[in-house]
CHARMM-style PDB file with segment names, atoms N, HN, CA, C and O in Angstrom:
ATOM      1  N   MET     1      65.063 -75.332  83.964  1.00  0.00      PROA
ATOM      2  CA  MET     1      65.722 -74.013  83.580  1.00  0.00      PROA
ATOM      3  C   MET     1      67.421 -74.211  83.774  1.00  0.00      PROA
ATOM      4  O   MET     1      68.164 -73.555  83.043  1.00  0.00      PROA
ATOM      5  N   ILE     2      67.947 -75.075  84.715  1.00  0.00      PROA
ATOM      6  HN  ILE     2      67.344 -75.608  85.308  1.00  0.00      PROA
ATOM      7  CA  ILE     2      69.222 -75.335  84.697  1.00  0.00      PROA
ATOM      8  C   ILE     2      69.827 -75.894  83.575  1.00  0.00      PROA
ATOM      9  O   ILE     2      70.898 -75.423  83.191  1.00  0.00      PROA
ATOM     10  N   THR     3      69.151 -77.104  82.813  1.00  0.00      PROA
ATOM     11  HN  THR     3      68.281 -77.486  83.125  1.00  0.00      PROA
ATOM     12  CA  THR     3      69.461 -77.600  81.712  1.00  0.00      PROA
ATOM     13  C   THR     3      69.593 -76.599  80.534  1.00  0.00      PROA
ATOM     14  O   THR     3      70.569 -76.671  79.787  1.00  0.00      PROA
ATOM     15  N   ILE     4      68.696 -75.734  80.368  1.00  0.00      PROA
ATOM     16  HN  ILE     4      67.903 -75.676  80.974  1.00  0.00      PROA
ATOM     17  CA  ILE     4      68.700 -74.583  79.379  1.00  0.00      PROA
ATOM     18  C   ILE     4      69.893 -73.736  79.685  1.00  0.00      PROA
ATOM     19  O   ILE     4      70.618 -73.365  78.762  1.00  0.00      PROA
ATOM     20  N   SER     5      70.135 -73.413  80.901  1.00  0.00      PROA
ATOM     21  HN  SER     5      69.546 -73.714  81.651  1.00  0.00      PROA
ATOM     22  CA  SER     5      71.273 -72.672  81.214  1.00  0.00      PROA
ATOM     23  C   SER     5      72.595 -73.302  80.879  1.00  0.00      PROA
ATOM     24  O   SER     5      73.539 -72.643  80.444  1.00  0.00      PROA
ATOM     25  N   ILE     6      72.633 -74.498  81.078  1.00  0.00      PROA
ATOM     26  HN  ILE     6      71.866 -75.033  81.432  1.00  0.00      PROA
ATOM     27  CA  ILE     6      73.996 -75.307  80.849  1.00  0.00      PROA
ATOM     28  C   ILE     6      74.121 -75.403  79.388  1.00  0.00      PROA
ATOM     29  O   ILE     6      75.249 -75.223  78.930  1.00  0.00      PROA
ATOM     30  N   ILE     7      73.076 -75.678  78.508  1.00  0.00      PROA
ATOM     31  HN  ILE     7      72.159 -75.825  78.880  1.00  0.00      PROA
ATOM     32  CA  ILE     7      73.025 -75.757  77.131  1.00  0.00      PROA
ATOM     33  C   ILE     7      73.661 -74.436  76.469  1.00  0.00      PROA
ATOM     34  O   ILE     7      74.553 -74.450  75.621  1.00  0.00      PROA
ATOM     35  N   TYR     8      73.105 -73.404  76.954  1.00  0.00      PROA
ATOM     36  HN  TYR     8      72.380 -73.393  77.643  1.00  0.00      PROA
ATOM     37  CA  TYR     8      73.299 -72.064  76.567  1.00  0.00      PROA
ATOM     38  C   TYR     8      74.952 -71.755  76.825  1.00  0.00      PROA
ATOM     39  O   TYR     8      75.714 -71.276  75.985  1.00  0.00      PROA
ATOM     40  N   VAL     9      75.236 -72.082  77.951  1.00  0.00      PROA
ATOM     41  HN  VAL     9      74.617 -72.471  78.633  1.00  0.00      PROA
ATOM     42  CA  VAL     9      76.510 -71.737  78.404  1.00  0.00      PROA
ATOM     43  C   VAL     9      77.678 -72.509  77.455  1.00  0.00      PROA
ATOM     44  O   VAL     9      78.691 -71.957  77.025  1.00  0.00      PROA
ATOM     45  N   TYR    10      77.326 -73.800  77.251  1.00  0.00      PROA
ATOM     46  HN  TYR    10      76.503 -74.249  77.600  1.00  0.00      PROA
ATOM     47  CA  TYR    10      78.056 -74.706  76.424  1.00  0.00      PROA
ATOM     48  C   TYR    10      78.130 -74.195  75.052  1.00  0.00      PROA
ATOM     49  O   TYR    10      79.231 -74.146  74.505  1.00  0.00      PROA
ATOM     50  N   HSD    11      76.900 -73.746  74.339  1.00  0.00      PROA
ATOM     51  HN  HSD    11      76.005 -73.785  74.783  1.00  0.00      PROA
ATOM     52  CA  HSD    11      76.948 -73.206  73.182  1.00  0.00      PROA
ATOM     53  C   HSD    11      77.911 -72.040  72.885  1.00  0.00      PROA
ATOM     54  O   HSD    11      78.632 -71.988  71.889  1.00  0.00      PROA
ATOM     55  N   TYR    12      77.838 -71.020  73.952  1.00  0.00      PROA
ATOM     56  HN  TYR    12      77.252 -71.063  74.762  1.00  0.00      PROA
ATOM     57  CA  TYR    12      78.431 -69.804  73.847  1.00  0.00      PROA
ATOM     58  C   TYR    12      79.796 -70.095  73.980  1.00  0.00      PROA
ATOM     59  O   TYR    12      80.583 -69.425  73.312  1.00  0.00      PROA
ATOM     60  N   ALA    13      80.273 -71.083  74.815  1.00  0.00      PROA
ATOM     61  HN  ALA    13      79.634 -71.628  75.359  1.00  0.00      PROA
ATOM     62  CA  ALA    13      81.806 -71.379  75.148  1.00  0.00      PROA
ATOM     63  C   ALA    13      82.231 -71.929  73.654  1.00  0.00      PROA
ATOM     64  O   ALA    13      83.290 -71.534  73.168  1.00  0.00      PROA
ATOM     65  N   SER    14      81.491 -72.735  73.020  1.00  0.00      PROA
ATOM     66  HN  SER    14      80.630 -73.057  73.414  1.00  0.00      PROA
ATOM     67  CA  SER    14      81.988 -73.450  71.701  1.00  0.00      PROA
ATOM     68  C   SER    14      82.120 -72.328  70.655  1.00  0.00      PROA
ATOM     69  O   SER    14      83.057 -72.341  69.857  1.00  0.00      PROA
ATOM     70  N   VAL    15      81.117 -71.282  70.652  1.00  0.00      PROA
ATOM     71  HN  VAL    15      80.355 -71.271  71.301  1.00  0.00      PROA
ATOM     72  CA  VAL    15      81.215 -70.116  69.737  1.00  0.00      PROA
ATOM     73  C   VAL    15      82.582 -69.339  69.823  1.00  0.00      PROA
ATOM     74  O   VAL    15      83.324 -69.028  68.892  1.00  0.00      PROA
ATOM     75  N   ILE    16      82.727 -69.107  71.143  1.00  0.00      PROA
ATOM     76  HN  ILE    16      82.123 -69.360  71.899  1.00  0.00      PROA
ATOM     77  CA  ILE    16      83.853 -68.275  71.492  1.00  0.00      PROA
ATOM     78  C   ILE    16      85.208 -69.007  71.367  1.00  0.00      PROA
ATOM     79  O   ILE    16      86.249 -68.367  71.221  1.00  0.00      PROA
ATOM     80  N   GLU    17      85.182 -70.422  71.428  1.00  0.00      PROA
ATOM     81  HN  GLU    17      84.337 -70.943  71.546  1.00  0.00      PROA
ATOM     82  CA  GLU    17      86.417 -71.169  71.064  1.00  0.00      PROA
ATOM     83  C   GLU    17      86.628 -70.954  69.738  1.00  0.00      PROA
ATOM     84  O   GLU    17      87.753 -70.562  69.430  1.00  0.00      PROA
ATOM     85  N   LYS    18      85.763 -71.126  68.809  1.00  0.00      PROA
ATOM     86  HN  LYS    18      84.848 -71.445  69.059  1.00  0.00      PROA
ATOM     87  CA  LYS    18      85.841 -70.911  67.375  1.00  0.00      PROA
ATOM     88  C   LYS    18      86.572 -69.530  66.964  1.00  0.00      PROA
ATOM     89  O   LYS    18      87.549 -69.416  66.224  1.00  0.00      PROA
ATOM     90  N   ASP    19      85.844 -68.494  67.637  1.00  0.00      PROA
ATOM     91  HN  ASP    19      85.050 -68.587  68.238  1.00  0.00      PROA
ATOM     92  CA  ASP    19      86.032 -67.112  67.127  1.00  0.00      PROA
ATOM     93  C   ASP    19      85.976 -66.348  68.456  1.00  0.00      PROA
ATOM     94  O   ASP    19      84.905 -65.985  68.943  1.00  0.00      PROA
ATOM     95  N   PRO    20      87.296 -66.094  69.087  1.00  0.00      PROA
ATOM     96  CA  PRO    20      87.246 -65.327  70.438  1.00  0.00      PROA
ATOM     97  C   PRO    20      86.808 -63.788  70.213  1.00  0.00      PROA
ATOM     98  O   PRO    20      86.507 -63.098  71.187  1.00  0.00      PROA
ATOM     99  N   THR    21      86.784 -63.279  68.921  1.00  0.00      PROA
ATOM    100  HN  THR    21      87.028 -63.839  68.130  1.00  0.00      PROA
ATOM    101  CA  THR    21      86.415 -61.829  68.884  1.00  0.00      PROA
ATOM    102  C   THR    21      84.918 -61.886  69.205  1.00  0.00      PROA
ATOM    103  O   THR    21      84.447 -60.809  69.570  1.00  0.00      PROA
ATOM    104  N   LYS    22      84.137 -62.851  69.148  1.00  0.00      PROA
ATOM    105  HN  LYS    22      84.519 -63.726  68.852  1.00  0.00      PROA
ATOM    106  CA  LYS    22      82.662 -62.665  69.335  1.00  0.00      PROA
ATOM    107  C   LYS    22      82.365 -62.692  71.007  1.00  0.00      PROA
ATOM    108  O   LYS    22      81.238 -62.601  71.494  1.00  0.00      PROA
ATOM    109  N   SER    23      83.389 -62.811  71.634  1.00  0.00      PROA
ATOM    110  HN  SER    23      84.304 -62.885  71.239  1.00  0.00      PROA
ATOM    111  CA  SER    23      83.094 -62.791  73.141  1.00  0.00      PROA
ATOM    112  C   SER    23      82.645 -61.373  73.445  1.00  0.00      PROA
ATOM    113  O   SER    23      82.943 -60.452  72.684  1.00  0.00      PROA
ATOM    114  N   LEU    24      81.887 -61.174  74.614  1.00  0.00      PROA
ATOM    115  HN  LEU    24      81.645 -61.921  75.232  1.00  0.00      PROA
ATOM    116  CA  LEU    24      81.405 -59.966  75.139  1.00  0.00      PROA
ATOM    117  C   LEU    24      82.480 -59.017  75.800  1.00  0.00      PROA
ATOM    118  O   LEU    24      82.348 -57.811  76.005  1.00  0.00      PROA
ATOM    119  N   VAL    25      83.493 -59.751  76.071  1.00  0.00      PROA
ATOM    120  HN  VAL    25      83.601 -60.731  75.904  1.00  0.00      PROA
ATOM    121  CA  VAL    25      84.664 -59.102  76.730  1.00  0.00      PROA
ATOM    122  C   VAL    25      86.004 -59.029  76.084  1.00  0.00      PROA
ATOM    123  O   VAL    25      87.052 -58.787  76.683  1.00  0.00      PROA
ATOM    124  N   TYR    26      85.864 -59.284  74.676  1.00  0.00      PROA
ATOM    125  HN  TYR    26      85.012 -59.480  74.190  1.00  0.00      PROA
ATOM    126  CA  TYR    26      86.991 -59.543  73.877  1.00  0.00      PROA
ATOM    127  C   TYR    26      87.788 -58.211  73.900  1.00  0.00      PROA
ATOM    128  O   TYR    26      89.017 -58.182  73.971  1.00  0.00      PROA
ATOM    129  N   ASN    27      87.094 -57.244  73.842  1.00  0.00      PROA
ATOM    130  HN  ASN    27      86.096 -57.267  73.784  1.00  0.00      PROA
ATOM    131  CA  ASN    27      87.696 -55.799  73.783  1.00  0.00      PROA
ATOM    132  C   ASN    27      88.526 -55.417  75.064  1.00  0.00      PROA
ATOM    133  O   ASN    27      89.203 -54.389  75.054  1.00  0.00      PROA
ATOM    134  N   GLN    28      88.477 -56.257  76.193  1.00  0.00      PROA
ATOM    135  HN  GLN    28      87.926 -57.092  76.202  1.00  0.00      PROA
ATOM    136  CA  GLN    28      89.167 -56.031  77.429  1.00  0.00      PROA
ATOM    137  C   GLN    28      90.355 -56.903  77.443  1.00  0.00      PROA
ATOM    138  O   GLN    28      91.110 -56.877  78.415  1.00  0.00      PROA
ATOM    139  N   ARG    29      90.588 -57.717  76.379  1.00  0.00      PROA
ATOM    140  HN  ARG    29      89.975 -57.738  75.589  1.00  0.00      PROA
ATOM    141  CA  ARG    29      91.599 -58.916  76.432  1.00  0.00      PROA
ATOM    142  C   ARG    29      92.977 -58.143  76.609  1.00  0.00      PROA
ATOM    143  O   ARG    29      93.618 -58.542  77.582  1.00  0.00      PROA
ATOM    144  N   ALA    30      93.527 -57.193  75.928  1.00  0.00      PROA
ATOM    145  HN  ALA    30      93.006 -56.868  75.139  1.00  0.00      PROA
ATOM    146  CA  ALA    30      94.822 -56.759  76.027  1.00  0.00      PROA
ATOM    147  C   ALA    30      95.110 -56.148  77.502  1.00  0.00      PROA
ATOM    148  O   ALA    30      96.175 -56.299  78.101  1.00  0.00      PROA
ATOM    149  N   GLU    31      93.974 -55.424  77.993  1.00  0.00      PROA
ATOM    150  HN  GLU    31      93.109 -55.300  77.505  1.00  0.00      PROA
ATOM    151  CA  GLU    31      94.316 -54.855  79.379  1.00  0.00      PROA
ATOM    152  C   GLU    31      94.180 -56.060  80.357  1.00  0.00      PROA
ATOM    153  O   GLU    31      94.911 -56.051  81.348  1.00  0.00      PROA
ATOM    154  N   ASP    32      93.496 -56.880  80.214  1.00  0.00      PROA
ATOM    155  HN  ASP    32      92.902 -56.888  79.409  1.00  0.00      PROA
ATOM    156  CA  ASP    32      93.515 -58.049  81.174  1.00  0.00      PROA
ATOM    157  C   ASP    32      94.839 -58.865  81.080  1.00  0.00      PROA
ATOM    158  O   ASP    32      95.412 -59.196  82.117  1.00  0.00      PROA
ATOM    159  N   GLU    33      95.322 -59.187  79.889  1.00  0.00      PROA
ATOM    160  HN  GLU    33      94.856 -58.918  79.046  1.00  0.00      PROA
ATOM    161  CA  GLU    33      96.570 -59.760  79.853  1.00  0.00      PROA
ATOM    162  C   GLU    33      97.817 -59.200  80.441  1.00  0.00      PROA
ATOM    163  O   GLU    33      98.747 -59.803  80.976  1.00  0.00      PROA
ATOM    164  N   LYS    34      97.629 -57.759  80.209  1.00  0.00      PROA
ATOM    165  HN  LYS    34      96.873 -57.269  79.775  1.00  0.00      PROA
ATOM    166  CA  LYS    34      98.826 -56.922  80.926  1.00  0.00      PROA
ATOM    167  C   LYS    34      98.636 -57.037  82.438  1.00  0.00      PROA
ATOM    168  O   LYS    34      99.661 -57.210  83.097  1.00  0.00      PROA
ATOM    169  N   HSD    35      97.507 -56.966  83.057  1.00  0.00      PROA
ATOM    170  HN  HSD    35      96.674 -56.825  82.523  1.00  0.00      PROA
ATOM    171  CA  HSD    35      97.148 -57.092  84.343  1.00  0.00      PROA
ATOM    172  C   HSD    35      97.530 -58.383  85.151  1.00  0.00      PROA
ATOM    173  O   HSD    35      98.160 -58.405  86.208  1.00  0.00      PROA
ATOM    174  N   PHE    36      97.046 -59.416  84.478  1.00  0.00      PROA
ATOM    175  HN  PHE    36      96.534 -59.398  83.619  1.00  0.00      PROA
ATOM    176  CA  PHE    36      97.107 -60.678  85.072  1.00  0.00      PROA
ATOM    177  C   PHE    36      98.387 -61.528  84.582  1.00  0.00      PROA
ATOM    178  O   PHE    36      98.837 -62.439  85.278  1.00  0.00      PROA
ATOM    179  N   LEU    37      98.870 -61.218  83.504  1.00  0.00      PROA
ATOM    180  HN  LEU    37      98.505 -60.478  82.939  1.00  0.00      PROA
ATOM    181  CA  LEU    37     100.233 -62.161  83.156  1.00  0.00      PROA
ATOM    182  C   LEU    37     101.502 -61.283  83.326  1.00  0.00      PROA
ATOM    183  O   LEU    37     102.370 -61.182  82.458  1.00  0.00      PROA
ATOM    184  N   VAL    38     101.524 -60.621  84.604  1.00  0.00      PROA
ATOM    185  HN  VAL    38     100.819 -60.703  85.308  1.00  0.00      PROA
ATOM    186  CA  VAL    38     102.658 -60.081  85.031  1.00  0.00      PROA
ATOM    187  C   VAL    38     103.696 -61.190  85.600  1.00  0.00      PROA
ATOM    188  O   VAL    38     103.319 -62.087  86.354  1.00  0.00      PROA
ATOM    189  N   LYS    39     105.011 -61.047  85.179  1.00  0.00      PROA
ATOM    190  HN  LYS    39     105.317 -60.318  84.566  1.00  0.00      PROA
ATOM    191  CA  LYS    39     106.020 -62.064  85.724  1.00  0.00      PROA
ATOM    192  C   LYS    39     106.072 -61.572  87.279  1.00  0.00      PROA
ATOM    193  O   LYS    39     105.869 -60.436  87.705  1.00  0.00      PROA
ATOM    194  N   ALA    40     106.383 -62.680  87.958  1.00  0.00      PROA
ATOM    195  HN  ALA    40     106.548 -63.604  87.612  1.00  0.00      PROA
ATOM    196  CA  ALA    40     106.599 -62.554  89.422  1.00  0.00      PROA
ATOM    197  C   ALA    40     107.974 -62.029  89.705  1.00  0.00      PROA
ATOM    198  O   ALA    40     108.897 -62.388  88.973  1.00  0.00      PROA
ATOM    199  N   ASP    41     108.192 -61.204  90.710  1.00  0.00      PROA
ATOM    200  HN  ASP    41     107.443 -60.913  91.305  1.00  0.00      PROA
ATOM    201  CA  ASP    41     109.618 -60.624  90.931  1.00  0.00      PROA
ATOM    202  C   ASP    41     110.006 -61.731  91.745  1.00  0.00      PROA
ATOM    203  O   ASP    41     109.313 -62.092  92.696  1.00  0.00      PROA
ATOM    204  N   PRO    42     111.259 -62.386  91.370  1.00  0.00      PROA
ATOM    205  CA  PRO    42     111.993 -63.398  92.307  1.00  0.00      PROA
ATOM    206  C   PRO    42     112.320 -62.948  93.624  1.00  0.00      PROA
ATOM    207  O   PRO    42     112.297 -63.690  94.606  1.00  0.00      PROA
ATOM    208  N   SER    43     112.647 -61.648  93.654  1.00  0.00      PROA
ATOM    209  HN  SER    43     112.666 -61.045  92.856  1.00  0.00      PROA
ATOM    210  CA  SER    43     112.964 -60.944  94.981  1.00  0.00      PROA
ATOM    211  C   SER    43     111.916 -60.993  96.027  1.00  0.00      PROA
ATOM    212  O   SER    43     112.193 -60.999  97.227  1.00  0.00      PROA
ATOM    213  N   ASP    44     110.756 -61.025  95.576  1.00  0.00      PROA
ATOM    214  HN  ASP    44     110.531 -61.019  94.601  1.00  0.00      PROA
ATOM    215  CA  ASP    44     109.426 -61.048  96.525  1.00  0.00      PROA
ATOM    216  C   ASP    44     109.380 -62.462  97.163  1.00  0.00      PROA
ATOM    217  O   ASP    44     108.692 -63.363  96.682  1.00  0.00      PROA
ATOM    218  N   ASP    45     110.126 -62.604  98.239  1.00  0.00      PROA
ATOM    219  HN  ASP    45     110.685 -61.872  98.630  1.00  0.00      PROA
ATOM    220  CA  ASP    45     110.128 -63.886  99.021  1.00  0.00      PROA
ATOM    221  C   ASP    45     109.158 -63.823 100.097  1.00  0.00      PROA
ATOM    222  O   ASP    45     109.518 -63.315 101.159  1.00  0.00      PROA
ATOM    223  N   HSD    46     107.878 -64.305  99.960  1.00  0.00      PROA
ATOM    224  HN  HSD    46     107.586 -64.718  99.098  1.00  0.00      PROA
ATOM    225  CA  HSD    46     106.818 -64.416 100.788  1.00  0.00      PROA
ATOM    226  C   HSD    46     106.772 -65.606 101.573  1.00  0.00      PROA
ATOM    227  O   HSD    46     106.630 -66.705 101.036  1.00  0.00      PROA
ATOM    228  N   LYS    47     106.879 -65.466 102.792  1.00  0.00      PROA
ATOM    229  HN  LYS    47     106.994 -64.574 103.228  1.00  0.00      PROA
ATOM    230  CA  LYS    47     106.759 -66.521 103.826  1.00  0.00      PROA
ATOM    231  C   LYS    47     105.573 -66.672 104.532  1.00  0.00      PROA
ATOM    232  O   LYS    47     105.057 -65.613 104.891  1.00  0.00      PROA
ATOM    233  N   MET    48     104.975 -67.744 104.842  1.00  0.00      PROA
ATOM    234  HN  MET    48     105.394 -68.604 104.550  1.00  0.00      PROA
ATOM    235  CA  MET    48     103.857 -67.860 105.572  1.00  0.00      PROA
ATOM    236  C   MET    48     104.018 -67.904 107.079  1.00  0.00      PROA
ATOM    237  O   MET    48     104.924 -68.510 107.651  1.00  0.00      PROA
ATOM    238  N   THR    49     102.974 -67.149 107.721  1.00  0.00      PROA
ATOM    239  HN  THR    49     102.238 -66.658 107.257  1.00  0.00      PROA
ATOM    240  CA  THR    49     103.290 -67.128 109.185  1.00  0.00      PROA
ATOM    241  C   THR    49     102.887 -68.396 109.876  1.00  0.00      PROA
ATOM    242  O   THR    49     102.395 -69.306 109.209  1.00  0.00      PROA
ATOM    243  N   GLY    50     103.045 -68.504 111.026  1.00  0.00      PROA
ATOM    244  HN  GLY    50     103.445 -67.765 111.568  1.00  0.00      PROA
ATOM    245  CA  GLY    50     102.567 -69.520 111.734  1.00  0.00      PROA
ATOM    246  C   GLY    50     100.973 -69.696 112.009  1.00  0.00      PROA
ATOM    247  O   GLY    50     100.353 -70.749 112.159  1.00  0.00      PROA
ATOM    248  N   ARG    51     100.523 -68.449 112.030  1.00  0.00      PROA
ATOM    249  HN  ARG    51     101.026 -67.594 111.908  1.00  0.00      PROA
ATOM    250  CA  ARG    51      99.037 -68.441 112.005  1.00  0.00      PROA
ATOM    251  C   ARG    51      98.370 -68.802 110.730  1.00  0.00      PROA
ATOM    252  O   ARG    51      97.342 -69.480 110.754  1.00  0.00      PROA
ATOM    253  N   GLN    52      98.880 -68.400 109.644  1.00  0.00      PROA
ATOM    254  HN  GLN    52      99.714 -67.849 109.624  1.00  0.00      PROA
ATOM    255  CA  GLN    52      98.489 -68.698 108.320  1.00  0.00      PROA
ATOM    256  C   GLN    52      98.524 -70.458 108.130  1.00  0.00      PROA
ATOM    257  O   GLN    52      97.623 -71.123 107.617  1.00  0.00      PROA
ATOM    258  N   LYS    53      99.589 -70.891 108.594  1.00  0.00      PROA
ATOM    259  HN  LYS    53     100.320 -70.352 109.011  1.00  0.00      PROA
ATOM    260  CA  LYS    53      99.973 -72.312 108.445  1.00  0.00      PROA
ATOM    261  C   LYS    53      98.846 -73.084 109.309  1.00  0.00      PROA
ATOM    262  O   LYS    53      98.269 -74.059 108.829  1.00  0.00      PROA
ATOM    263  N   THR    54      98.580 -72.639 110.506  1.00  0.00      PROA
ATOM    264  HN  THR    54      99.048 -71.846 110.896  1.00  0.00      PROA
ATOM    265  CA  THR    54      97.594 -73.276 111.288  1.00  0.00      PROA
ATOM    266  C   THR    54      96.151 -73.163 110.826  1.00  0.00      PROA
ATOM    267  O   THR    54      95.361 -74.068 111.097  1.00  0.00      PROA
ATOM    268  N   VAL    55      95.771 -72.082 110.133  1.00  0.00      PROA
ATOM    269  HN  VAL    55      96.412 -71.348 109.912  1.00  0.00      PROA
ATOM    270  CA  VAL    55      94.540 -71.931 109.468  1.00  0.00      PROA
ATOM    271  C   VAL    55      94.522 -72.954 108.163  1.00  0.00      PROA
ATOM    272  O   VAL    55      93.568 -73.694 107.920  1.00  0.00      PROA
ATOM    273  N   ILE    56      95.553 -72.889 107.479  1.00  0.00      PROA
ATOM    274  HN  ILE    56      96.327 -72.288 107.677  1.00  0.00      PROA
ATOM    275  CA  ILE    56      95.488 -73.969 106.259  1.00  0.00      PROA
ATOM    276  C   ILE    56      95.306 -75.325 106.856  1.00  0.00      PROA
ATOM    277  O   ILE    56      94.518 -76.119 106.342  1.00  0.00      PROA
ATOM    278  N   GLY    57      96.043 -75.643 107.986  1.00  0.00      PROA
ATOM    279  HN  GLY    57      96.683 -74.998 108.404  1.00  0.00      PROA
ATOM    280  CA  GLY    57      96.094 -77.006 108.528  1.00  0.00      PROA
ATOM    281  C   GLY    57      94.710 -77.348 108.996  1.00  0.00      PROA
ATOM    282  O   GLY    57      94.200 -78.410 108.637  1.00  0.00      PROA
ATOM    283  N   TYR    58      94.023 -76.440 109.841  1.00  0.00      PROA
ATOM    284  HN  TYR    58      94.438 -75.578 110.132  1.00  0.00      PROA
ATOM    285  CA  TYR    58      92.467 -76.550 110.130  1.00  0.00      PROA
ATOM    286  C   TYR    58      91.605 -76.740 109.132  1.00  0.00      PROA
ATOM    287  O   TYR    58      90.677 -77.533 109.289  1.00  0.00      PROA
ATOM    288  N   SER    59      91.767 -76.059 107.964  1.00  0.00      PROA
ATOM    289  HN  SER    59      92.521 -75.415 107.836  1.00  0.00      PROA
ATOM    290  CA  SER    59      90.923 -76.159 106.806  1.00  0.00      PROA
ATOM    291  C   SER    59      90.881 -77.429 106.159  1.00  0.00      PROA
ATOM    292  O   SER    59      89.865 -78.002 105.766  1.00  0.00      PROA
ATOM    293  N   GLU    60      92.246 -77.891 106.066  1.00  0.00      PROA
ATOM    294  HN  GLU    60      93.072 -77.425 106.386  1.00  0.00      PROA
ATOM    295  CA  GLU    60      92.540 -79.163 105.550  1.00  0.00      PROA
ATOM    296  C   GLU    60      91.770 -80.299 106.228  1.00  0.00      PROA
ATOM    297  O   GLU    60      91.110 -81.142 105.620  1.00  0.00      PROA
ATOM    298  N   LEU    61      91.939 -80.224 107.659  1.00  0.00      PROA
ATOM    299  HN  LEU    61      92.475 -79.539 108.153  1.00  0.00      PROA
ATOM    300  CA  LEU    61      91.296 -81.242 108.445  1.00  0.00      PROA
ATOM    301  C   LEU    61      89.849 -81.089 108.280  1.00  0.00      PROA
ATOM    302  O   LEU    61      89.208 -82.139 108.291  1.00  0.00      PROA
ATOM    303  N   LEU    62      89.191 -79.969 108.127  1.00  0.00      PROA
ATOM    304  HN  LEU    62      89.712 -79.116 108.117  1.00  0.00      PROA
ATOM    305  CA  LEU    62      87.679 -79.851 108.161  1.00  0.00      PROA
ATOM    306  C   LEU    62      87.301 -80.546 106.774  1.00  0.00      PROA
ATOM    307  O   LEU    62      86.232 -81.158 106.767  1.00  0.00      PROA
ATOM    308  N   LEU    63      88.071 -80.523 105.574  1.00  0.00      PROA
ATOM    309  HN  LEU    63      88.939 -80.026 105.580  1.00  0.00      PROA
ATOM    310  CA  LEU    63      87.719 -81.233 104.308  1.00  0.00      PROA
ATOM    311  C   LEU    63      87.749 -82.690 104.441  1.00  0.00      PROA
ATOM    312  O   LEU    63      87.146 -83.369 103.609  1.00  0.00      PROA
ATOM    313  N   LEU    64      88.417 -83.266 105.447  1.00  0.00      PROA
ATOM    314  HN  LEU    64      88.907 -82.714 106.123  1.00  0.00      PROA
ATOM    315  CA  LEU    64      88.546 -84.744 105.380  1.00  0.00      PROA
ATOM    316  C   LEU    64      87.209 -85.117 106.010  1.00  0.00      PROA
ATOM    317  OT1 LEU    64      86.902 -86.301 106.150  1.00  0.00      PROA
TER     318      LEU     64
END
């Protein structure tokens, strides 16, 4: 069953790569690009808190 699913997804991806208009979500493309391709505001300077840094550090240690 997994093999069939992988083959189907691979085939679908190759079809969409050749002609993106055949995608099931092609009609949402303009809206998605407008939403996700927003330029970041350089004045938004986000700094990580000590707690956030600690959580990331522990997560990295757990992955080792």
